[in-house]
The first five atom37 places (N, CA, C, CB, O) and aatype in JSON, in Angstrom:
{
  "aatype": [12, 7, 11, 15, 4, 0, 16, 10, 1, 15, 7, 2, 14, 15, 15, 10, 5, 11, 2, 7, 8, 7, 1, 18, 0, 19, 10, 3, 12, 6, 11, 18, 1, 6, 18, 6, 11, 12, 11, 0, 12, 2, 17, 10, 10, 7, 6, 10, 3, 11, 7, 1, 19, 15, 7, 6, 5, 6, 7, 17, 10, 3, 0, 7, 6, 19, 13, 0, 3, 10, 6, 0, 1, 18, 8, 7],
  "atom_mask": [
    [1, 1, 1, 1, 1],
    [1, 1, 1, 0, 1],
    [1, 1, 1, 1, 1],
    [1, 1, 1, 1, 1],
    [1, 1, 1, 1, 1],
    [1, 1, 1, 1, 1],
    [1, 1, 1, 1, 1],
    [1, 1, 1, 1, 1],
    [1, 1, 1, 1, 1],
    [1, 1, 1, 1, 1],
    [1, 1, 1, 0, 1],
    [1, 1, 1, 1, 1],
    [1, 1, 1, 1, 1],
    [1, 1, 1, 1, 1],
    [1, 1, 1, 1, 1],
    [1, 1, 1, 1, 1],
    [1, 1, 1, 1, 1],
    [1, 1, 1, 1, 1],
    [1, 1, 1, 1, 1],
    [1, 1, 1, 0, 1],
    [1, 1, 1, 1, 1],
    [1, 1, 1, 0, 1],
    [1, 1, 1, 1, 1],
    [1, 1, 1, 1, 1],
    [1, 1, 1, 1, 1],
    [1, 1, 1, 1, 1],
    [1, 1, 1, 1, 1],
    [1, 1, 1, 1, 1],
    [1, 1, 1, 1, 1],
    [1, 1, 1, 1, 1],
    [1, 1, 1, 1, 1],
    [1, 1, 1, 1, 1],
    [1, 1, 1, 1, 1],
    [1, 1, 1, 1, 1],
    [1, 1, 1, 1, 1],
    [1, 1, 1, 1, 1],
    [1, 1, 1, 1, 1],
    [1, 1, 1, 1, 1],
    [1, 1, 1, 1, 1],
    [1, 1, 1, 1, 1],
    [1, 1, 1, 1, 1],
    [1, 1, 1, 1, 1],
    [1, 1, 1, 1, 1],
    [1, 1, 1, 1, 1],
    [1, 1, 1, 1, 1],
    [1, 1, 1, 0, 1],
    [1, 1, 1, 1, 1],
    [1, 1, 1, 1, 1],
    [1, 1, 1, 1, 1],
    [1, 1, 1, 1, 1],
    [1, 1, 1, 0, 1],
    [1, 1, 1, 1, 1],
    [1, 1, 1, 1, 1],
    [1, 1, 1, 1, 1],
    [1, 1, 1, 0, 1],
    [1, 1, 1, 1, 1],
    [1, 1, 1, 1, 1],
    [1, 1, 1, 1, 1],
    [1, 1, 1, 0, 1],
    [1, 1, 1, 1, 1],
    [1, 1, 1, 1, 1],
    [1, 1, 1, 1, 1],
    [1, 1, 1, 1, 1],
    [1, 1, 1, 0, 1],
    [1, 1, 1, 1, 1],
    [1, 1, 1, 1, 1],
    [1, 1, 1, 1, 1],
    [1, 1, 1, 1, 1],
    [1, 1, 1, 1, 1],
    [1, 1, 1, 1, 1],
    [1, 1, 1, 1, 1],
    [1, 1, 1, 1, 1],
    [1, 1, 1, 1, 1],
    [1, 1, 1, 1, 1],
    [1, 1, 1, 1, 1],
    [1, 1, 1, 0, 1]
  ],
  "atom_positions": [
    [[85.84, 93.71, 157.12], [85.32, 94.84, 156.51], [83.75, 95.14, 157.51], [85.12, 94.47, 154.67], [83.24, 96.18, 157.92]],
    [[83.33, 93.64, 157.65], [81.6, 93.4, 158.04], [81.75, 94.33, 159.8], [0.0, 0.0, 0.0], [80.78, 94.95, 160.23]],
    [[82.61, 94.29, 160.32], [82.76, 95.01, 161.86], [82.8, 96.72, 161.22], [84.62, 94.39, 162.93], [81.98, 97.35, 161.88]],
    [[83.3, 97.4, 160.44], [83.35, 98.33, 160.21], [81.92, 99.05, 159.45], [84.47, 98.24, 159.69], [81.4, 100.13, 159.73]],
    [[81.51, 98.05, 158.41], [79.92, 98.69, 158.43], [79.23, 98.96, 158.83], [79.24, 98.55, 158.2], [78.43, 99.84, 158.52]],
    [[79.28, 97.88, 160.24], [77.93, 98.18, 161.23], [78.1, 99.48, 162.39], [77.62, 96.63, 162.21], [77.28, 99.88, 163.21]],
    [[79.31, 99.89, 162.14], [79.57, 101.32, 162.98], [79.18, 102.46, 161.74], [81.52, 101.53, 163.62], [79.4, 103.6, 162.14]],
    [[78.79, 102.43, 160.71], [78.48, 103.38, 159.67], [77.23, 104.18, 160.59], [77.98, 102.56, 158.03], [76.66, 103.7, 161.56]],
    [[77.03, 105.32, 160.09], [75.5, 106.12, 160.62], [75.16, 107.06, 159.4], [75.67, 107.25, 162.26], [76.01, 107.5, 158.63]],
    [[73.99, 107.28, 159.34], [73.2, 107.77, 158.53], [73.75, 109.15, 158.64], [71.78, 107.51, 158.8], [74.05, 109.44, 159.8]],
    [[73.98, 110.2, 157.65], [74.68, 111.76, 157.6], [75.77, 111.92, 157.73], [0.0, 0.0, 0.0], [76.42, 112.94, 157.45]],
    [[76.26, 110.6, 158.32], [77.87, 110.71, 158.88], [78.71, 110.04, 157.61], [78.19, 109.66, 160.56], [78.43, 108.92, 157.2]],
    [[79.96, 110.98, 156.92], [80.75, 110.15, 155.93], [81.56, 109.34, 156.64], [81.58, 110.92, 154.96], [81.59, 109.38, 157.87]],
    [[82.22, 108.62, 156.0], [83.1, 107.35, 156.85], [84.37, 107.2, 155.54], [81.88, 105.41, 157.19], [84.14, 107.54, 154.38]],
    [[85.07, 106.9, 155.78], [86.31, 106.3, 155.04], [86.67, 104.87, 155.13], [87.48, 106.96, 155.49], [86.73, 104.4, 156.26]],
    [[87.01, 103.78, 153.71], [87.86, 102.52, 153.98], [89.3, 102.92, 153.64], [87.37, 101.2, 153.08], [89.8, 103.51, 152.68]],
    [[89.72, 102.46, 154.6], [91.35, 102.55, 154.41], [92.28, 101.17, 153.6], [91.96, 102.68, 156.11], [92.04, 99.97, 153.75]],
    [[93.2, 101.7, 152.87], [93.97, 100.62, 152.15], [95.2, 101.27, 152.66], [93.8, 100.4, 150.4], [95.44, 102.48, 152.59]],
    [[96.23, 100.01, 153.38], [97.27, 100.26, 154.07], [97.53, 101.56, 154.59], [98.17, 99.92, 153.42], [98.53, 102.27, 154.47]],
    [[96.61, 101.73, 155.12], [96.69, 102.91, 156.45], [96.31, 104.06, 155.81], [0.0, 0.0, 0.0], [96.48, 105.12, 156.43]],
    [[95.69, 104.11, 154.37], [95.6, 105.42, 154.0], [94.24, 105.43, 153.53], [96.65, 105.9, 153.01], [93.79, 104.43, 152.97]],
    [[93.48, 106.6, 153.72], [92.16, 106.43, 153.27], [91.95, 106.27, 151.38], [0.0, 0.0, 0.0], [92.57, 106.92, 150.55]],
    [[91.17, 105.48, 151.19], [91.2, 104.87, 149.91], [89.94, 105.37, 149.51], [91.37, 103.32, 149.82], [90.04, 106.16, 148.57]],
    [[88.68, 105.15, 149.97], [87.05, 104.95, 149.42], [86.34, 105.71, 150.47], [86.39, 103.21, 149.34], [86.47, 105.38, 151.65]],
    [[85.49, 106.87, 150.05], [84.33, 107.55, 150.84], [83.43, 107.04, 150.87], [83.92, 108.61, 150.57], [83.34, 106.59, 149.73]],
    [[82.2, 106.6, 151.64], [81.15, 106.02, 152.05], [79.87, 107.24, 152.87], [81.8, 104.83, 153.03], [79.8, 107.83, 153.95]],
    [[79.35, 107.18, 152.08], [78.51, 108.58, 152.52], [76.87, 108.31, 151.81], [79.43, 110.27, 151.69], [76.67, 107.72, 150.74]],
    [[75.89, 108.88, 152.65], [74.44, 108.39, 152.24], [74.1, 108.84, 150.94], [73.32, 108.88, 153.19], [74.82, 109.7, 150.43]],
    [[73.36, 108.52, 150.46], [72.6, 109.03, 148.91], [72.42, 110.33, 148.83], [71.12, 108.48, 148.6], [72.72, 110.59, 147.67]],
    [[72.03, 111.57, 149.5], [71.61, 112.64, 150.11], [72.6, 113.52, 149.8], [71.35, 112.5, 151.45], [72.42, 114.39, 148.94]],
    [[73.98, 113.38, 150.61], [74.76, 113.75, 151.08], [75.81, 113.78, 149.08], [75.08, 112.75, 152.63], [76.3, 114.69, 148.41]],
    [[75.68, 112.42, 148.92], [76.06, 112.57, 147.36], [75.41, 113.24, 146.33], [76.12, 111.49, 146.83], [75.93, 113.42, 145.23]],
    [[74.36, 113.58, 146.63], [74.13, 114.2, 145.32], [74.13, 115.88, 145.68], [72.6, 113.59, 144.6], [74.09, 116.9, 144.99]],
    [[74.18, 115.66, 146.81], [74.59, 117.13, 147.2], [75.81, 117.77, 146.4], [75.0, 117.14, 148.74], [75.83, 118.83, 145.77]],
    [[76.98, 116.69, 146.64], [78.41, 116.61, 145.99], [78.3, 117.09, 144.67], [79.04, 115.17, 145.94], [78.96, 117.98, 144.14]],
    [[77.05, 116.12, 144.01], [77.25, 116.04, 142.71], [76.58, 117.45, 142.69], [76.67, 114.72, 141.85], [77.39, 118.37, 142.77]],
    [[75.76, 117.68, 142.63], [75.22, 119.23, 142.58], [76.17, 120.25, 142.68], [74.28, 119.55, 143.66], [76.22, 121.16, 141.85]],
    [[76.94, 120.18, 143.68], [78.08, 120.97, 144.29], [78.99, 121.16, 142.69], [79.04, 119.93, 145.78], [79.19, 122.17, 142.02]],
    [[79.31, 120.08, 142.53], [80.41, 119.82, 141.25], [79.88, 120.39, 140.16], [80.73, 118.27, 140.81], [80.48, 121.22, 139.49]],
    [[78.82, 120.01, 139.94], [78.13, 120.63, 138.78], [78.14, 122.3, 138.5], [76.69, 120.19, 138.95], [78.56, 122.88, 137.49]],
    [[77.63, 122.8, 139.52], [77.69, 124.05, 140.22], [79.02, 124.96, 139.21], [78.11, 123.69, 142.1], [79.07, 125.72, 138.25]],
    [[80.14, 124.14, 140.39], [81.21, 124.92, 140.26], [82.32, 124.55, 138.82], [81.9, 124.76, 141.71], [83.54, 124.75, 138.81]],
    [[81.71, 124.11, 138.0], [81.9, 123.63, 136.82], [81.39, 124.36, 135.42], [81.37, 122.45, 136.97], [81.96, 124.62, 134.36]],
    [[79.49, 124.68, 136.12], [79.25, 125.53, 135.22], [79.59, 127.56, 135.9], [77.52, 124.99, 134.8], [79.35, 128.53, 135.18]],
    [[79.96, 127.62, 136.83], [80.59, 129.1, 137.25], [81.96, 128.91, 136.37], [80.92, 129.39, 139.22], [82.02, 129.81, 135.54]],
    [[82.86, 128.19, 136.29], [83.72, 128.16, 135.57], [83.84, 128.31, 134.03], [0.0, 0.0, 0.0], [84.6, 129.1, 133.47]],
    [[83.2, 127.67, 133.58], [82.51, 127.79, 132.25], [82.12, 129.25, 132.08], [81.22, 126.84, 132.14], [82.56, 129.75, 131.05]],
    [[81.17, 130.27, 133.07], [80.71, 131.16, 132.91], [81.57, 132.18, 133.35], [79.65, 131.09, 133.3], [81.09, 133.31, 133.38]],
    [[82.73, 132.03, 133.7], [83.9, 132.88, 133.88], [84.95, 133.11, 132.93], [84.49, 132.49, 134.85], [85.57, 134.17, 132.77]],
    [[85.13, 131.82, 132.2], [85.99, 131.61, 130.81], [85.34, 132.69, 129.77], [85.84, 129.85, 130.13], [85.97, 133.65, 129.33]],
    [[84.04, 132.39, 129.45], [82.77, 133.49, 128.92], [83.07, 134.48, 129.11], [0.0, 0.0, 0.0], [83.39, 135.2, 128.16]],
    [[83.1, 134.97, 130.44], [83.52, 136.35, 130.8], [84.62, 136.9, 130.12], [83.82, 136.43, 132.13], [84.44, 137.76, 129.24]],
    [[85.8, 136.48, 130.44], [86.83, 136.56, 130.25], [87.1, 136.76, 128.98], [87.3, 135.77, 130.7], [87.55, 137.89, 128.76]],
    [[86.93, 135.75, 127.67], [86.75, 135.93, 126.61], [86.13, 137.24, 126.09], [86.21, 134.99, 126.37], [86.62, 138.08, 125.33]],
    [[84.81, 137.19, 126.75], [84.06, 138.35, 126.45], [85.23, 140.16, 126.8], [0.0, 0.0, 0.0], [85.46, 141.07, 126.0]],
    [[85.54, 140.07, 127.77], [86.52, 141.25, 127.97], [87.29, 141.05, 127.19], [87.16, 141.5, 129.14], [87.09, 141.88, 126.32]],
    [[88.42, 140.2, 126.82], [89.51, 140.25, 125.94], [89.24, 140.43, 124.44], [90.23, 139.08, 126.13], [90.06, 141.05, 123.77]],
    [[88.04, 139.88, 123.8], [88.33, 139.56, 122.44], [87.2, 139.99, 122.36], [88.73, 138.23, 121.85], [86.83, 139.66, 121.24]],
    [[85.94, 140.85, 123.14], [84.78, 141.19, 122.67], [83.92, 140.42, 122.41], [0.0, 0.0, 0.0], [83.9, 139.31, 121.87]],
    [[82.93, 141.31, 122.97], [81.36, 140.72, 123.06], [80.51, 140.25, 122.14], [80.58, 141.52, 123.48], [80.47, 140.95, 121.13]],
    [[79.98, 139.52, 122.15], [79.39, 139.09, 120.37], [77.27, 139.38, 121.05], [80.08, 136.24, 119.63], [76.72, 139.13, 122.13]],
    [[76.72, 140.03, 119.64], [75.25, 140.49, 120.47], [74.66, 139.14, 120.44], [74.09, 141.81, 119.63], [75.32, 138.1, 120.35]],
    [[73.31, 139.21, 120.52], [72.44, 138.07, 120.38], [72.6, 137.67, 119.12], [71.05, 138.29, 120.69], [72.93, 136.51, 118.89]],
    [[72.37, 138.61, 118.07], [72.06, 138.11, 116.85], [73.03, 136.95, 116.47], [0.0, 0.0, 0.0], [72.5, 135.96, 115.96]],
    [[74.65, 136.95, 116.69], [75.89, 136.81, 116.26], [75.57, 135.05, 117.06], [77.28, 138.18, 116.88], [75.89, 134.0, 116.5]],
    [[74.9, 135.14, 118.43], [75.02, 133.99, 118.93], [73.98, 133.16, 118.31], [75.0, 134.04, 120.32], [74.3, 132.11, 117.77]],
    [[72.87, 133.51, 118.34], [71.6, 132.79, 117.67], [72.01, 132.09, 116.33], [70.36, 133.91, 117.33], [71.98, 130.91, 116.0]],
    [[72.45, 133.39, 115.57], [73.49, 132.81, 114.2], [73.86, 131.56, 114.31], [74.9, 133.51, 113.99], [73.28, 130.51, 114.02]],
    [[75.07, 131.84, 114.83], [75.92, 130.2, 115.25], [75.38, 129.3, 115.98], [77.17, 130.25, 116.06], [76.02, 128.25, 116.01]],
    [[74.4, 129.32, 116.62], [73.71, 127.97, 117.46], [72.91, 127.74, 116.22], [72.65, 128.21, 119.14], [73.1, 126.53, 116.1]],
    [[72.1, 128.1, 115.16], [71.26, 128.16, 114.56], [72.16, 127.2, 113.51], [70.66, 129.54, 114.34], [71.64, 126.12, 113.26]],
    [[73.48, 127.49, 112.85], [74.17, 127.05, 111.97], [74.8, 125.89, 112.51], [74.96, 127.97, 111.49], [74.78, 124.82, 111.89]],
    [[75.52, 126.06, 113.96], [75.72, 124.68, 114.18], [74.71, 123.41, 114.75], [76.68, 124.78, 114.97], [75.23, 122.43, 115.28]],
    [[73.65, 123.49, 114.63], [72.76, 122.6, 115.29], [71.68, 122.44, 114.23], [72.24, 123.16, 116.71], [70.99, 121.42, 114.29]],
    [[71.5, 123.17, 113.43], [70.19, 123.1, 112.61], [70.91, 123.74, 111.02], [68.68, 124.26, 113.47], [70.16, 124.23, 110.18]],
    [[72.08, 123.67, 110.85], [72.49, 124.05, 109.78], [72.92, 122.83, 108.74], [0.0, 0.0, 0.0], [73.35, 123.11, 107.61]]
  ]
}
């Protein structure tokens, strides 16, 4: 493995293989942070879409109902 690590270059993702198949990805921390940010953004957009669909199917709540529910849950 030491020989392959010497060929790693910053900014270029690399992979480590096990039994001839990709097993691990090696990337610099900046690219990893970008990946984590993208993953979080995709999750958030998915949750927002669930809320939109729920509002369209079951009806929307007004702001007073939302704040009353949050108050009861977290300060009740």
